[in-house]
N, C-alpha and C positions, 0 to 999 in steps of 0.2 A: 515584714512578714509577708510571704507571699499569699496571694488571693486565695488559694485553693486551702491552704493552712488555717488560714482566717476563717472560713467558710465552715471547714469542720471544728474548729474551735467554738465558734458560734453556735452551731447545730448541738455539739456535745452540750454546752452550757443548757439549751434549750431542752433538750432531752432529760438532762438531770432535774430540770425545774419541775417538770412537767410529772416525772414521776414522784417527785417530793409533793407537788400538790395532790395528786393521785392518792397517796399514801395518807394525806391529811383528811382527804375526802372521805377515803374509808374506813378511817379508824376515830374520826371527832362522831363526839354523843351528839345526836340529832335525831328529829322525828322525820326528817326528808330523806330516809336511808336510799328510796328508789331513786330518786333525782340525783344524790351523790354519786351512787354506783354508776347512773347512765354519764353522767358528767365525766367519772374518773375514767370511763369507757371511751368518750371521746377525747379526752385528754390524750390518753396511751394511744390510741389510734393515731393522732397528730404527730407523738413523739415517734411512732415508728415510721412515718413518711418522712419526717423532718430528719430520722438517722440516718437515711438514703446516704449524706453527704460525708458519711465517716464510716458508716458498716457495710455499704455494698461492695466495696472491694475485698472485703474479708470474705462475704457470704458468695463471692462469684466460685468457690470450691463448692458450695451447696446450693445450686441452681435452682431445684424445686423450693427451697426454703426462701430463696431471693425473691423468686416471683410471688410466693405465696404471700411473702410480707408486702410487697409492691400492691397486691391486688386487694388488700386489706383496705386501702384507700376508700374502696366504695362502699365502706361501713360508716365512714366518717359522718356524711351527712344524715342519713338516719338516726345516726346514734344521737346527734345535736336534736332533731326534730323532736325526738322522744323525749329529750332532757326537757326542752322547752316544756312539750305539754305536762311532763312531771311536775316542774316547778310550778307552773300556771293552775295546775288542777288538783287539788289536795285528795281527791278519790280516785286519781288514775294508776290504773293497776296494768302491770304488761299481760295482755292477752292474747290469744290464737291469731288475731286479725294482724297483731303487730308483727307477726314473723314475715308478713309480705314485703315487710321493707328489707328484708333478706335478698329478695329477688336477684337485684343487680348483681350481687356478688355471687350468687349462685348460678347465675346467668353466666357471667365472665368466668368462673372456674369450669362450667360444661363447654365453654366455647373452646378453653387452654387444653383440654383433655386430649383431643387426637394427636395435636403437634407438639404436647411439651409434656403435659404430667404422665403421658402413657409411653413415653419414648425414653431410650435410654440415656445414661449420663452425656455422652459426647455429642446427640442430638439436642439435648437439651442448652448444653454449653453452646453450640451454633447458634441455636434460637436467640439467647442472650445477646450474642456477639452482633446480630442483625435486630437487636431490640427495636430501636426507633422505626424501622421500616415495616416492620410484622404487621400484618391486618389486624391480628388480633389486639395487639398493642394501640393501634389508631383508634379501633372500636372501643377501647377502654377508656382512653382521653376523651373521646366525644361522649362517651356514656357517663363519664364523671363531672364533665361541664354542663351537661342537660340535667344530671341528677343535682347537683349545686344549684342551678335555677329553680328546680321543681320545690327542692327542699326550704330555698331561700324564701320564696314568695308562699309557702305554706307555713315558713314561722312567722314571717310578718303579717297574716290574716290572722293567726292564733293570738299574736300579740294585739292585733287590733281587736278582736272580738273579748279578748281578756280586759281591756283597759275600757270598754265600753260596759261590760257587766261589772267591773270593780265600782265604775264612777256612779252606777246607777243602783248598788247594794252596798255600798261600805262608806263609813263617814271620814275615813283619812284619804285625803286627796293625794298623798305623796305615797305611791308605790315602789318601793325599792325594786321590786321583782320586775314590774315593766321596764323601768329605767335601765336595770342593768342586762335584762335580755336584749332589750333594743338596743342598747350600747354593743354589746358582744356581737349582735348580728350584723350590725354595720361594720363594725372591724373586721370580720371574717368575710364580708363583703367585699371591703376594700383588700385584704390580703388574697383574696381569689382573683381580684382583677389585676394584681402585681404579679402574680404567678401566670395569668393569660398574657401578660405582657412580656413576660420574661421567656415564655415557652416561643411567643411570636419571633422575638428576637433571636432565638435558638436558628431559625433558618435564614437569616439575613448574614451580611459581612461585617456586623457590628458585634464581634464577640467580646471586646473589653466592656463594652454595656452591659452585654449578657450576663458577664461575669460579675460586672458590678451591681446588676439586678438580684443576682444570688445572693450576694452579701445584704443586701437590703431587705430582701424577703426573709433572709435568716434573722436579720436584728429584729424586723417586727414583729416576727412569730416569738422570738424571746420577750421582747418587750410585751406582747399580748400574755405570755404565759404568767409574767413577773405583776402583770397588772390583776391577774386572776387570782393569784396567791394573795396578794393584797386585799383584794377584796374579798376573801375567803376567810382570812385573817380577821378583817375589822367586822365582816358580819357571819359569823360561823353560824347564825340561826336563820339564815337565808331558806327560804323566802314565805312572804304571804300568799298563799294559796287559797282560791275559790272553789266552790264546787261544779264542777263539771256540768252538773242538770239545771244549774241556774243559766238561762239562756238571756242575751241582750232584750230588752223590750221592743224592740224592733222584728225580732224573731218570733215574739209571742202573740197570743191572740189579745186584742184588748176587752177587759172584763166590762168596762163602760164606754162610752165615746169622751173623746177628749173634747172639751169646751172649753170657752172662754168665760171669765167671772160674771159677766152678765147672763149667760146662759146655763150655769149651771142649775143641777135640779136640787131640790130641797134636801135630796137624800146625801149627795155629793157635800154639799153645804154644811150638813150636820157631820160628817164624816171630818171635814178641812176643821171644823170647828173643836171637835173634840180632840183631834190630833193636836191641834195649836195648844189646848188647854194642857192637855197632858205633857208637852213640851215645856212648857213655862212652869207648870206647878213641881213634878218629877224631876225635871232637868237632867233625863237620860244621856243628853249629850255632853257629861261632863264624864264618861267613859270613853275613852281614846279608841276603843277596839269596837264601838257601837257599831252592829250592822240592820241592814233594813231587817233581816231575818229577827234579831232581837228585839228590836223596837215593835215589829209586826206582834211578837208573842206578848211585849207588856200593854200594849193597846187591845190587844184580843182582835186582831183583824188578820186576813188571810195575805200572805206575803205577796202575793202578786197582785193584789187589788190594792196595798199600800204603796207599792211601788207605782204603779200607774196614777195613783192619786197624788204622788209627789212629783213623779217626772212629766206626767200630761198635765194635769188640772194644776198643777203650781208651776209648772215649767221650770223646774230645777233638776238637777241630779241629785241624790241622794245627800252626799259629802256637801253641797252647796246648802240644802235645806238646815243640816245639822250645823253647818259652819255660821249661818246667820245667827244661829241662838247664841253659839260659843261667842262671838264677836260682840254680841249685844251683851253678854256677861263680862267679857273683857272690857268693855267700854265702862261699866259701871265701877269695876276694880281699879282702873287705871284712874278714874276720876273722884275716888272715894278717899276723902283725906286719912281716914283710920287705916287706909291700905298704902301711905305714903311711902313706907320703906320696903314694901315688896316689889321685888325685881321683876321686870319684863318677862324674865326666863321661867320665874316664879307662876305668873299669871298666866303666860301659855298652858302650863301643864295643870294648871288647877281648872281650867274651862274646857281639857278636853285634846288639846292639839298634843304630838308628841314630837314636832319638828318647828325649829325656829322659823325656818324660810317660809314652811307651810303656812304659820301663823301671819308672817309678817307680809306676805302676799295676800292672804283671805282678808287681813286688817286693812291693807291699802286699798284693796278692790271694794269693800263697804265703805270706808270712812275717807278716802282719799289720802291719807296721812299714816305714815309709819306710827307703831304702838309709841314710841319715845317722842315723836311731834304730837300726837294726840295729848298726852298725858302732859306735856307743858303749854300745851295751847290755850 
């Protein structure tokens, strides 16, 4: 098969899968409606970009439509960043300030107005024939790369903040949200690097290598879309969000100075004793969805005060603090002769874990053994 035909076939497949995923996201029943809409927009904008390999020749007869489709790629990165925000924060809403993310698209459209959109058909056709050398298009490409760098850094910063906040306030250390978005952002960064290399090869004598890179980019884009489809089908409940008003402790004022065990005030010691007594007697850690907000309500303590107590006076993240009790409970169950027929999987669910990998990791961290090794030791 000719290289051009292969590229067109791959891109057509990628666009088909993208549209399929977008329809799924827009029709699936979920509480994450806004994040699904934003992800659908991101997927469809990428599909419009990928379609260039088989659609641009047809759109040559409609130059204004063709260039408008090409400039839509300036909306891809903002759509992805807003999607990250919508997934990470349950209270995210689209507000007036978010319209600023359309500025690059609007600026590029204004730049193209005098010499393209406001001209006649012949002038528009001539513009497209000199497409690669036009200053507006060079400006568009530079803007696109700068935009990608800005939004990628912003996405990673958001994920870093999300992970810290999640660790300090939620009992389940395995966050599907963080891992999904982090991997997806890495994949998108890798694909963008491939596109940069491909564009650089365009201006060299290695045209066969350039064509090969086009096929490689198309294959990777198709593979990414397939991965997104599989992820969406396996996890239609995506994702576990947090409240954006909850800040990492490093960004919040300390209610009480953090001190070592020997220097704790009697008030702090009393709070720790009361907290530990409640954890042992009421066993709130058996709830897999336990959060620091819920525990604070149960022990009648301000959320920020409880969070500081655990993270700074006990020097543990919230999920480490909770999992310490879960592992202690699991050790008792695994060594209890009356529980001999209970499987390790049943034990992990019984003590508040909802992931076998998380349970095994935490158990080995506390005991140095796997649950099975501990039971038979």
